[in-house]
N, C-alpha and C positions, 0 to 999 in steps of 0.2 A: 208856341209854334208860329212860324211865319207862313201862313197860308197864302196861296195865290189863286187866281181864277181857275187854275188847273184843278183845284180841290173843290170847286163850286158846282152845285147841282145844275146851274145854267150853262156851264161850259161843256162843249163837245168838240173833240178833235179827231173824231172817227172819220177817216178819209171818205168812206161811202156816204156818210151824212153830209159832209162838206160838198161833195160832188152833186148831191141831190139839191142842196141849197143854192148852188151856183150853176144852173144849167149852161152847158156849153164850155165849162171850165176845162174839160178834158180835150177840147179841140186845141187849146193852147198848151196845156200841160196836164198834170194829174194831181189830185189831192194826195196821192200816194207817194209823190216825189219827195226826196230828202230835203229839197230846198224849202219846203213848207215848215220843216222843223216841228215844233210843238204847237204851232198856231192852230186856232180853232175858232168856233163860233160861240158867241155869248147870245143865248136865246132871249135873255132878259133885255139886253140893250141893243140887240140886232147888229152886232159888230163882229168882224173878223179880226182877231187880234192874237198877239203873243201872250201867254199866261205869265206875265211878269209880276203883277201885284193884284191884290183884291180891291174891289170897289165897294161903295156903300150898299150895293145890292147883293153882296156876297152871302150865300147860304151854303153851309157845308154839305158836301155829298155824304149821304148816309148809307150804310150797308143795310142788308136785310135785317140784321139784329138791332138796328137803330144807332149803331156806333158811327162816329165820324170816320170816314175813310178818305183816302187821298194818296197822292204820291209820297207824302212824308211818313206815312204809317207803314 
């Protein structure tokens, strides 16, 4: 499978979380805007990025049952 940071436990693209991480963002726009696309925050590297590929810090997002979950499943 071709995983990307979208499938990583460190990646979050929840609009509410993004707005909390960037105070004042909603004065310019909103994290709920469609122009943001799938972009999100990598908490491991402290970056705002598109989930294009995975990096060396990639750790799969696990479900409650311990199985790998992600947008490809």
